C-alpha positions, 0 to 999 in steps of 0.5 A: 473455474477458480477466480483466485487462480485466474488472477494469480496466473495473470499477475505472473505476466505483469512485471514487478516494476509496473506493479509498483506503479499501482502502490506507488500512486496509491500512496502518493495520493494518500499522502498528498491527501494528508498534506492537503489536510495539514495545509488546510488546518495551517500545519503545513506549507505548499512545499510540504504538501509536495514533499509529502506526495513525493515521499508517498511515492517513495513509500508506496514503491521502495517501502512496499517492495522492501516489505514484500521481500521481507515477508517473502524471505520470512515465509520461505516462499522460494521453497514453494516456487514463488520468486521475489519478483512475484512477491513484489508484484503481488504485494503491489497490486494488492493496493489497487483498492487503495488507489481507488480510495485515494483517488476518490478521496482526493477528488472529494478533498479538492471539490469540497474542501473536506479533510479526507486522509483518514476517511479515504486514505486509511480505509483504503489502506485497510482494504489492502490488508486482505489481499496482503493476507492472501498473498502471505498465506500462499507464500507461507504454505497456507499457514493461517496464524503466520499469515494473520501475524505478518498481515498485522505486522505489515498493516502496523508498519504501514500506518506507523510510517504514514503517522510519522510522515504526518509529523512533517506538517506539524 
């Protein structure tokens, strides 16, 4: 019994729009933490915090979907019987750990007044790179070098986007 195969077969059953709620909420909470950190340091207003959370939701849904489609096309996954919806769903569900980290960070931020975006948000994002790498590896037909390069590119794109968004507050 292969746990990876069981998970893969179960993911096929989850419609991709539902899967995007995981990544969308993950990034919304992550960007909300960033906004709260900036608010605490006097670099943002309450309106900016709300805007950042909404942009995080957009980033975690449309951004992750676009990233998944880009990697799906570059990896020629369709030739391996993996459709675009599968790629989007699998990419989005890979952010489950990010959701747990972002939710934990928000709890610590609200309960203790800590700045948590880097400690919890970035860490959660980095944890999601492992499932991303396995998804890319599967889409690319087990091309390891391609998988590592594309995972690195995806991580860089996501972190740069977060850093640019942080400029809204300061």
